[in-house]
ZABA-727168 format. One record per residue (C-alpha): residue in one letter; x, z, y. Coordinates in nm, 3 decimals, always signed. Last residue first. Layout:
{r=A X=X Z=Z Y=Y} $
...
This chain:
{r=G X=+6.014 Z=+14.349 Y=+9.245} $
{r=A X=+5.930 Z=+14.465 Y=+9.580} $
{r=G X=+5.694 Z=+14.247 Y=+9.824} $
{r=G X=+5.514 Z=+14.535 Y=+9.988} $
{r=P X=+5.579 Z=+14.857 Y=+9.847} $
{r=L X=+5.362 Z=+15.035 Y=+9.602} $
{r=P X=+5.216 Z=+15.401 Y=+9.688} $
{r=Q X=+5.170 Z=+15.630 Y=+9.424} $
{r=E X=+4.836 Z=+15.673 Y=+9.292} $
{r=H X=+4.878 Z=+15.403 Y=+9.052} $
{r=P X=+5.077 Z=+15.639 Y=+8.813} $
{r=Y X=+5.454 Z=+15.634 Y=+8.856} $
{r=F X=+5.659 Z=+15.589 Y=+8.560} $
{r=T X=+6.030 Z=+15.620 Y=+8.544} $
{r=A X=+6.271 Z=+15.421 Y=+8.298} $
{r=A X=+6.472 Z=+15.465 Y=+8.009} $
{r=G X=+6.756 Z=+15.247 Y=+7.853} $
{r=A X=+6.807 Z=+14.908 Y=+7.804} $
{r=V X=+6.530 Z=+14.659 Y=+7.880} $
{r=H X=+6.509 Z=+14.314 Y=+7.733} $
{r=V X=+6.543 Z=+13.928 Y=+7.868} $
{r=G X=+6.544 Z=+13.626 Y=+7.667} $
{r=T X=+6.667 Z=+13.307 Y=+7.829} $
{r=E X=+6.582 Z=+12.948 Y=+7.965} $
{r=D X=+6.808 Z=+12.773 Y=+8.184} $
{r=G X=+6.649 Z=+12.625 Y=+8.489} $
{r=A X=+6.897 Z=+12.786 Y=+8.724} $
{r=R X=+7.231 Z=+12.837 Y=+8.583} $
{r=I X=+7.395 Z=+13.085 Y=+8.327} $
{r=T X=+7.752 Z=+13.094 Y=+8.269} $
{r=L X=+7.823 Z=+13.384 Y=+8.497} $
{r=P X=+8.155 Z=+13.518 Y=+8.483} $
{r=G X=+8.205 Z=+13.905 Y=+8.509} $
{r=S X=+7.910 Z=+14.167 Y=+8.545} $
{r=A X=+7.538 Z=+14.107 Y=+8.546} $
{r=R X=+7.267 Z=+14.230 Y=+8.731} $
{r=V X=+6.877 Z=+14.104 Y=+8.657} $
{r=T X=+6.608 Z=+14.066 Y=+8.868} $
{r=V X=+6.256 Z=+14.010 Y=+8.791} $
{r=P X=+6.026 Z=+13.729 Y=+8.951} $
{r=T X=+5.677 Z=+13.817 Y=+9.037} $
{r=S X=+5.304 Z=+13.747 Y=+8.850} $
{r=L X=+5.487 Z=+13.893 Y=+8.516} $
{r=G X=+5.364 Z=+13.797 Y=+8.159} $
{r=D X=+5.627 Z=+13.565 Y=+8.052} $
{r=A X=+5.940 Z=+13.596 Y=+8.285} $
{r=D X=+6.018 Z=+13.399 Y=+8.616} $
{r=L X=+6.359 Z=+13.533 Y=+8.639} $
{r=L X=+6.631 Z=+13.603 Y=+8.925} $
{r=I X=+7.009 Z=+13.662 Y=+8.818} $
{r=L X=+7.203 Z=+13.880 Y=+9.058} $
{r=G X=+7.606 Z=+13.870 Y=+9.024} $
{r=D X=+7.896 Z=+14.073 Y=+8.964} $
{r=H X=+8.254 Z=+14.157 Y=+9.066} $
{r=G X=+8.222 Z=+13.796 Y=+9.247} $
{r=H X=+7.887 Z=+13.776 Y=+9.421} $
{r=Y X=+7.735 Z=+13.513 Y=+9.248} $
{r=R X=+7.365 Z=+13.497 Y=+9.332} $
{r=V X=+7.152 Z=+13.314 Y=+9.058} $
{r=E X=+6.788 Z=+13.132 Y=+9.091} $
{r=T X=+6.501 Z=+13.057 Y=+8.908} $
{r=V X=+6.601 Z=+13.167 Y=+8.543} $
{r=R X=+6.324 Z=+13.109 Y=+8.296} $
{r=A X=+6.225 Z=+13.385 Y=+8.078} $
{r=R X=+6.090 Z=+13.491 Y=+7.718} $
{r=T X=+6.009 Z=+13.849 Y=+7.628} $
{r=V X=+6.222 Z=+13.953 Y=+7.299} $
{r=P X=+6.101 Z=+14.050 Y=+6.962} $
{r=A X=+6.236 Z=+13.823 Y=+6.837} $
{r=R X=+6.600 Z=+13.626 Y=+6.925} $
{r=A X=+6.516 Z=+13.247 Y=+7.029} $
{r=A X=+6.555 Z=+13.334 Y=+7.407} $
{r=P X=+6.917 Z=+13.420 Y=+7.335} $
{r=V X=+6.964 Z=+13.769 Y=+7.537} $
{r=L X=+6.984 Z=+13.847 Y=+7.886} $
{r=R X=+6.987 Z=+14.248 Y=+7.930} $
{r=L X=+6.766 Z=+14.419 Y=+8.207} $
{r=Q X=+6.917 Z=+14.777 Y=+8.268} $
{r=E X=+7.161 Z=+14.660 Y=+8.558} $
{r=P X=+6.840 Z=+14.547 Y=+8.754} $
{r=R X=+6.718 Z=+14.894 Y=+8.761} $
{r=V X=+6.389 Z=+15.025 Y=+8.591} $
{r=V X=+6.085 Z=+15.146 Y=+8.800} $
{r=V X=+5.735 Z=+15.191 Y=+8.582} $
{r=T X=+5.399 Z=+15.118 Y=+8.747} $
{r=G X=+5.059 Z=+15.276 Y=+8.667} $
{r=T X=+4.822 Z=+15.301 Y=+8.383} $
{r=R X=+4.724 Z=+15.613 Y=+8.204} $
{r=G X=+4.710 Z=+15.625 Y=+7.852} $
{r=E X=+4.951 Z=+15.941 Y=+7.821} $
{r=D X=+5.025 Z=+16.058 Y=+8.166} $
{r=A X=+5.143 Z=+16.395 Y=+8.033} $
{r=T X=+5.424 Z=+16.233 Y=+7.888} $
{r=T X=+5.699 Z=+16.442 Y=+8.090} $
{r=G X=+6.058 Z=+16.319 Y=+8.198} $
{r=T X=+6.182 Z=+15.997 Y=+8.144} $
{r=L X=+6.017 Z=+15.701 Y=+7.990} $
{r=P X=+6.097 Z=+15.504 Y=+7.685} $
{r=I X=+6.048 Z=+15.145 Y=+7.727} $
{r=R X=+5.810 Z=+14.891 Y=+7.526} $
{r=G X=+5.864 Z=+14.512 Y=+7.614} $
{r=L X=+5.920 Z=+14.320 Y=+7.919} $
{r=A X=+5.549 Z=+14.263 Y=+7.979} $
{r=T X=+5.521 Z=+14.625 Y=+7.994} $
{r=V X=+5.409 Z=+14.932 Y=+7.757} $
{r=A X=+5.548 Z=+15.248 Y=+7.912} $
{r=H X=+5.675 Z=+15.485 Y=+7.646} $
{r=G X=+5.618 Z=+15.813 Y=+7.555} $
{r=A X=+5.331 Z=+15.775 Y=+7.306} $
{r=A X=+5.185 Z=+15.521 Y=+7.524} $
{r=V X=+5.191 Z=+15.514 Y=+7.878} $
{r=T X=+5.063 Z=+15.165 Y=+8.026} $
{r=A X=+5.269 Z=+14.955 Y=+8.254} $
{r=P X=+5.287 Z=+14.722 Y=+8.561} $
{r=L X=+5.669 Z=+14.667 Y=+8.626} $
{r=L X=+5.881 Z=+14.726 Y=+8.915} $
{r=V X=+6.229 Z=+14.623 Y=+8.920} $
{r=A X=+6.429 Z=+14.814 Y=+9.167} $
{r=E X=+6.713 Z=+14.719 Y=+9.376} $
{r=G X=+6.915 Z=+15.010 Y=+9.590} $
{r=V X=+6.752 Z=+15.294 Y=+9.757} $
{r=F X=+6.459 Z=+15.142 Y=+9.955} $
{r=S X=+6.309 Z=+14.990 Y=+9.617} $
{r=A X=+6.311 Z=+15.333 Y=+9.454} $
{r=V X=+6.170 Z=+15.526 Y=+9.757} $
{r=W X=+5.861 Z=+15.305 Y=+9.797} $
{r=T X=+5.827 Z=+15.341 Y=+9.412} $
{r=D X=+5.798 Z=+15.724 Y=+9.458} $
{r=A X=+6.032 Z=+16.015 Y=+9.455} $
{r=P X=+6.358 Z=+15.806 Y=+9.318} $
{r=H X=+6.503 Z=+15.972 Y=+9.002} $
{r=A X=+6.813 Z=+15.785 Y=+8.902} $
{r=Y X=+6.887 Z=+15.641 Y=+9.256} $
{r=L X=+6.806 Z=+15.956 Y=+9.455} $
{r=E X=+6.971 Z=+16.186 Y=+9.208} $
{r=Q X=+7.305 Z=+15.969 Y=+9.190} $
{r=P X=+7.320 Z=+15.949 Y=+9.581} $
{r=T X=+7.287 Z=+16.350 Y=+9.572} $
{r=G X=+6.920 Z=+16.473 Y=+9.691} $
{r=T X=+6.640 Z=+16.449 Y=+9.964} $
{r=Q X=+6.327 Z=+16.314 Y=+9.949} $
{r=V X=+6.041 Z=+16.203 Y=+10.170} $
{r=V X=+6.215 Z=+16.337 Y=+10.512} $
{r=R X=+5.932 Z=+16.253 Y=+10.753} $
{r=G X=+5.912 Z=+16.033 Y=+11.075} $
{r=D X=+5.715 Z=+15.742 Y=+10.921} $
{r=R X=+5.973 Z=+15.715 Y=+10.625} $
{r=I X=+6.291 Z=+15.917 Y=+10.610} $
{r=V X=+6.529 Z=+15.914 Y=+10.319} $
{r=A X=+6.765 Z=+16.219 Y=+10.296} $
{r=I X=+7.122 Z=+16.165 Y=+10.146} $
{r=R X=+7.368 Z=+16.376 Y=+9.994} $
{r=D X=+7.724 Z=+16.410 Y=+9.968} $
{r=A X=+7.775 Z=+16.067 Y=+10.145} $
{r=S X=+7.964 Z=+15.777 Y=+10.172} $
{r=S X=+7.868 Z=+15.518 Y=+9.861} $
{r=L X=+7.518 Z=+15.564 Y=+9.847} $
{r=A X=+7.456 Z=+15.602 Y=+10.232} $
{r=E X=+7.675 Z=+15.275 Y=+10.310} $
{r=E X=+7.523 Z=+15.112 Y=+10.027} $
{r=Q X=+7.161 Z=+15.168 Y=+10.178} $
{r=D X=+7.249 Z=+15.056 Y=+10.498} $
{r=H X=+6.985 Z=+15.180 Y=+10.773} $
{r=T X=+7.237 Z=+15.435 Y=+10.879} $
{r=V X=+7.255 Z=+15.783 Y=+11.024} $
{r=L X=+7.564 Z=+15.968 Y=+10.939} $
{r=L X=+7.553 Z=+16.360 Y=+10.961} $
{r=A X=+7.862 Z=+16.540 Y=+10.945} $
{r=T X=+7.975 Z=+16.919 Y=+10.883} $
{r=T X=+8.361 Z=+16.945 Y=+10.934} $
{r=G X=+8.635 Z=+17.059 Y=+10.657} $
{r=A X=+8.864 Z=+16.856 Y=+10.886} $
{r=A X=+9.021 Z=+16.704 Y=+10.526} $
{r=R X=+8.674 Z=+16.626 Y=+10.429} $
{r=L X=+8.597 Z=+16.467 Y=+10.779} $
{r=A X=+8.908 Z=+16.268 Y=+10.744} $
{r=S X=+8.836 Z=+16.154 Y=+10.382} $
{r=R X=+8.504 Z=+16.033 Y=+10.454} $
{r=I X=+8.640 Z=+15.853 Y=+10.769} $
{r=D X=+8.900 Z=+15.670 Y=+10.520} $
{r=S X=+8.646 Z=+15.588 Y=+10.279} $
{r=R X=+8.386 Z=+15.408 Y=+10.512} $
{r=L X=+8.715 Z=+15.265 Y=+10.720} $
{r=G X=+8.780 Z=+15.112 Y=+10.379} $
{r=A X=+8.420 Z=+14.986 Y=+10.290} $
{r=R X=+8.337 Z=+14.830 Y=+10.633} $
{r=L X=+8.644 Z=+14.632 Y=+10.679} $
{r=A X=+8.588 Z=+14.347 Y=+10.482} $
{r=S X=+8.229 Z=+14.343 Y=+10.584} $
{r=D X=+8.284 Z=+14.281 Y=+10.951} $
{r=L X=+8.267 Z=+14.579 Y=+11.206} $
{r=A X=+7.985 Z=+14.627 Y=+11.448} $
{r=N X=+7.754 Z=+14.782 Y=+11.223} $
{r=F X=+8.016 Z=+15.038 Y=+11.093} $
{r=P X=+7.942 Z=+15.357 Y=+11.326} $
{r=E X=+7.536 Z=+15.358 Y=+11.234} $
{r=D X=+7.535 Z=+15.698 Y=+11.446} $
{r=L X=+7.783 Z=+15.919 Y=+11.309} $
{r=L X=+7.684 Z=+16.272 Y=+11.405} $
{r=V X=+7.961 Z=+16.523 Y=+11.409} $
{r=L X=+7.865 Z=+16.903 Y=+11.358} $
{r=A X=+8.001 Z=+17.261 Y=+11.471} $
{r=P X=+8.262 Z=+17.065 Y=+11.668} $
{r=R X=+8.621 Z=+17.132 Y=+11.627} $
{r=P X=+8.677 Z=+16.993 Y=+11.984} $
{r=A X=+8.933 Z=+16.758 Y=+11.816} $
{r=L X=+8.675 Z=+16.598 Y=+11.589} $
{r=A X=+8.470 Z=+16.393 Y=+11.808} $
{r=R X=+8.784 Z=+16.241 Y=+11.959} $
{r=A X=+8.954 Z=+16.190 Y=+11.640} $
{r=L X=+8.616 Z=+15.996 Y=+11.525} $
{r=A X=+8.630 Z=+15.774 Y=+11.835} $
{r=V X=+8.984 Z=+15.712 Y=+11.779} $
{r=R X=+8.898 Z=+15.575 Y=+11.420} $
{r=Q X=+8.610 Z=+15.382 Y=+11.557} $
{r=Q X=+8.871 Z=+15.185 Y=+11.776} $
{r=Q X=+9.106 Z=+15.121 Y=+11.477} $
{r=G X=+8.841 Z=+14.953 Y=+11.272} $
{r=G X=+8.735 Z=+14.770 Y=+11.590} $
{r=S X=+9.086 Z=+14.627 Y=+11.618} $
{r=L X=+9.307 Z=+14.819 Y=+11.878} $
{r=E X=+9.466 Z=+14.673 Y=+12.191} $
{r=H X=+9.132 Z=+14.664 Y=+12.431} $
{r=P X=+9.135 Z=+15.065 Y=+12.368} $
{r=M X=+9.488 Z=+15.125 Y=+12.531} $
{r=R X=+9.798 Z=+15.221 Y=+12.319} $
{r=G X=+9.999 Z=+15.513 Y=+12.421} $
{r=G X=+9.870 Z=+15.740 Y=+12.121} $
{r=Y X=+9.898 Z=+15.475 Y=+11.852} $
{r=S X=+10.190 Z=+15.607 Y=+11.667} $
{r=G X=+9.962 Z=+15.908 Y=+11.468} $
{r=L X=+9.678 Z=+15.648 Y=+11.391} $
{r=G X=+9.607 Z=+15.752 Y=+11.042} $
{r=V X=+9.266 Z=+15.949 Y=+11.116} $
{r=L X=+9.439 Z=+16.275 Y=+11.062} $
{r=E X=+9.750 Z=+16.152 Y=+11.251} $
{r=L X=+9.513 Z=+16.084 Y=+11.519} $
{r=M X=+9.373 Z=+16.440 Y=+11.512} $
{r=E X=+9.698 Z=+16.632 Y=+11.467} $
{r=V X=+9.848 Z=+16.457 Y=+11.759} $
{r=T X=+9.551 Z=+16.481 Y=+11.998} $
{r=R X=+9.565 Z=+16.892 Y=+11.898} $
{r=A X=+9.951 Z=+16.931 Y=+11.952} $
{r=R X=+9.886 Z=+16.783 Y=+12.311} $
{r=R X=+9.565 Z=+16.987 Y=+12.373} $
{r=E X=+9.758 Z=+17.299 Y=+12.262} $
{r=T X=+10.070 Z=+17.218 Y=+12.490} $
{r=R X=+9.869 Z=+17.133 Y=+12.776} $
{r=D X=+9.618 Z=+17.467 Y=+12.792} $
{r=V X=+9.276 Z=+17.402 Y=+12.673} $
{r=G X=+8.977 Z=+17.453 Y=+12.905} $
{r=R X=+8.842 Z=+17.092 Y=+12.841} $
{r=L X=+8.944 Z=+16.939 Y=+12.489} $
{r=G X=+8.690 Z=+16.677 Y=+12.513} $
{r=F X=+8.910 Z=+16.423 Y=+12.692} $
{r=A X=+9.205 Z=+16.491 Y=+12.432} $
{r=V X=+9.107 Z=+16.204 Y=+12.189} $
{r=N X=+9.065 Z=+15.960 Y=+12.482} $
{r=R X=+9.387 Z=+16.086 Y=+12.660} $
{r=A X=+9.591 Z=+16.003 Y=+12.337} $
{r=V X=+9.450 Z=+15.636 Y=+12.276} $
{r=D X=+9.504 Z=+15.536 Y=+12.611} $
{r=M X=+9.244 Z=+15.565 Y=+12.917} $
{r=H X=+9.104 Z=+15.288 Y=+13.109} $
{r=P X=+8.866 Z=+15.195 Y=+12.877} $
{r=F X=+8.720 Z=+15.517 Y=+12.804} $
{r=L X=+8.607 Z=+15.461 Y=+12.447} $
{r=A X=+8.258 Z=+15.384 Y=+12.327} $
{r=G X=+8.329 Z=+15.365 Y=+11.953} $
{r=E X=+8.115 Z=+15.076 Y=+11.872} $
{r=Q X=+7.813 Z=+15.230 Y=+11.702} $
{r=A X=+7.861 Z=+15.564 Y=+11.844} $
{r=V X=+8.083 Z=+15.862 Y=+11.683} $
{r=I X=+7.941 Z=+16.172 Y=+11.827} $
{r=G X=+8.045 Z=+16.536 Y=+11.844} $
{r=V X=+7.803 Z=+16.824 Y=+11.877} $
{r=G X=+7.936 Z=+17.165 Y=+11.975} $
{r=R X=+7.573 Z=+17.258 Y=+12.143} $
{r=R X=+7.693 Z=+17.303 Y=+12.495} $
{r=E X=+7.730 Z=+16.975 Y=+12.610} $
{r=P X=+7.390 Z=+16.877 Y=+12.473} $
{r=S X=+7.206 Z=+17.123 Y=+12.665} $
{r=V X=+7.073 Z=+17.420 Y=+12.464} $
{r=H X=+6.676 Z=+17.406 Y=+12.471} $
{r=V X=+6.500 Z=+17.740 Y=+12.386} $
{r=G X=+6.165 Z=+17.875 Y=+12.485} $
{r=P X=+6.011 Z=+17.792 Y=+12.160} $
{r=G X=+6.288 Z=+17.594 Y=+11.964} $
{r=S X=+6.604 Z=+17.412 Y=+11.999} $
{r=V X=+6.994 Z=+17.531 Y=+12.007} $
{r=T X=+6.902 Z=+17.832 Y=+11.760} $
{r=R X=+7.267 Z=+17.947 Y=+11.645} $
{r=G X=+7.353 Z=+17.974 Y=+11.279} $
{r=G X=+7.602 Z=+17.689 Y=+11.283} $
{r=L X=+7.330 Z=+17.455 Y=+11.419} $
{r=V X=+6.938 Z=+17.579 Y=+11.402} $
{r=I X=+6.704 Z=+17.315 Y=+11.501} $
{r=E X=+6.317 Z=+17.445 Y=+11.567} $
{r=G X=+6.011 Z=+17.272 Y=+11.559} $
{r=A X=+5.755 Z=+17.140 Y=+11.843} $
{r=D X=+5.725 Z=+16.865 Y=+12.104} $
{r=P X=+6.139 Z=+16.801 Y=+12.075} $
{r=T X=+6.347 Z=+16.782 Y=+12.374} $
{r=L X=+6.559 Z=+16.446 Y=+12.362} $
{r=F X=+6.916 Z=+16.433 Y=+12.423} $
{r=G X=+7.016 Z=+16.745 Y=+12.285} $
{r=A X=+7.214 Z=+16.592 Y=+12.003} $
{r=I X=+6.981 Z=+16.695 Y=+11.742} $
{r=V X=+6.666 Z=+16.568 Y=+11.916} $
{r=R X=+6.882 Z=+16.248 Y=+12.005} $
{r=L X=+6.992 Z=+16.193 Y=+11.630} $
{r=L X=+6.621 Z=+16.254 Y=+11.526} $
{r=A X=+6.489 Z=+15.999 Y=+11.767} $
{r=T X=+6.728 Z=+15.777 Y=+11.624} $
{r=K X=+6.641 Z=+15.804 Y=+11.258} $
{r=G X=+6.286 Z=+15.802 Y=+11.343} $
{r=C X=+6.151 Z=+15.545 Y=+11.090} $
{r=G X=+6.122 Z=+15.250 Y=+11.338} $
{r=S X=+6.409 Z=+15.054 Y=+11.115} $
{r=P X=+6.424 Z=+15.161 Y=+10.783} $
{r=G X=+6.572 Z=+15.465 Y=+10.657} $
{r=L X=+6.869 Z=+15.671 Y=+10.541} $
{r=V X=+6.985 Z=+15.993 Y=+10.684} $
{r=A X=+7.327 Z=+16.026 Y=+10.530} $
{r=T X=+7.435 Z=+16.407 Y=+10.485} $
{r=L X=+7.838 Z=+16.471 Y=+10.477} $
{r=E X=+7.909 Z=+16.816 Y=+10.379} $
{r=G X=+8.107 Z=+17.122 Y=+10.540} $
{r=D X=+7.796 Z=+17.326 Y=+10.591} $
{r=P X=+7.491 Z=+17.197 Y=+10.419} $
{r=V X=+7.270 Z=+16.984 Y=+10.597} $
{r=T X=+6.923 Z=+17.084 Y=+10.592} $
{r=L X=+6.604 Z=+16.864 Y=+10.717} $
{r=D X=+6.260 Z=+16.915 Y=+10.813} $
{r=L X=+6.048 Z=+16.683 Y=+11.000} $
{r=G X=+5.694 Z=+16.779 Y=+11.113} $
{r=D X=+5.623 Z=+16.418 Y=+11.234} $
{r=L X=+5.908 Z=+16.260 Y=+11.409} $
{r=V X=+5.807 Z=+15.949 Y=+11.611} $
{r=R X=+5.442 Z=+16.049 Y=+11.693} $
{r=G X=+5.238 Z=+15.837 Y=+11.892} $
{r=G X=+5.327 Z=+15.537 Y=+12.138} $
{r=S X=+5.175 Z=+15.717 Y=+12.430} $
{r=G X=+5.503 Z=+15.845 Y=+12.526} $
{r=Y X=+5.750 Z=+15.902 Y=+12.275} $
{r=S X=+5.667 Z=+16.162 Y=+12.028} $
{r=T X=+5.853 Z=+16.449 Y=+11.886} $
{r=T X=+5.779 Z=+16.673 Y=+11.573} $
{r=V X=+6.020 Z=+16.904 Y=+11.410} $
{r=S X=+5.899 Z=+17.108 Y=+11.138} $
{r=M X=+6.248 Z=+17.279 Y=+11.076} $
{r=V X=+6.605 Z=+17.136 Y=+11.111} $
{r=R X=+6.867 Z=+17.314 Y=+10.965} $
{r=L X=+7.218 Z=+17.219 Y=+11.026} $
{r=G X=+7.521 Z=+17.390 Y=+10.879} $
{r=T X=+7.586 Z=+17.791 Y=+10.869} $
{r=M X=+7.432 Z=+17.866 Y=+10.541} $
């Protein structure tokens, strides 16, 4: 393992209490890991600690097999071999694109520096843009240049600090894909810090979810979405429908009917919450039996699909159904609803997120 290891790192900001609380994180060599969490969970502090801008109170950080932070050790930021792509690129406005990319190539002869600059611009799809000034570029092009500059010195790690925040939604998906491809082509280990669930799910090889200064779950996007560690993770990583339930014969007995459960049946007879995803809910004619009757309260159409909010019999909070294609149903309509597939059960000891459902 020559990627990044963060072990039991704790840090505080003045008298404000701990920001990172014994945090552990591993980023495998050559992979892109997304650190996902809400505002105030410690994402920015983690980035600053890894980059060397903030010294932790305790713990150890190993990068590329070398300890860069630990008891009696603090390698300065410029000697860690970490590249950073900030939220708005942060290019030098008085330098053209080529000089921006070449900036970090200190101690490299002119011929090699020029060749590396051309190589990196080609990698990010801007091979002919070397002579342009930053103000002549779009926001997406500036971020590509920032990535090329970060990759040029062959860093052990690239930190991506919410790099798509300043872009409009039409540009984000394409740029995410292009940056992901460039990182993969370069074989670079990278850490993406974000609060955007879609960004993490679509871009990363694996995701580390942070809550209150700790990593509460790590896994591939598919693992986190299908098998969240608790109801909070389920609601934070994608849309979730939380249903009060009682376990009986390997099923959850809910207001939406009996739902098969994934995993163990050791919770027989217990009460708790089951998690299903909106795409598991199916709308059927209200007259069909046996189904739960519901009334449509809102329809949110997104083009490729839509979200339908329902007030269902026996539930105190609305449930959300995701449906593809043209939507003919309207607010006020009556419908039936049932659950397809299996659900995950969480006993009542699991924390419930406020307002989820």
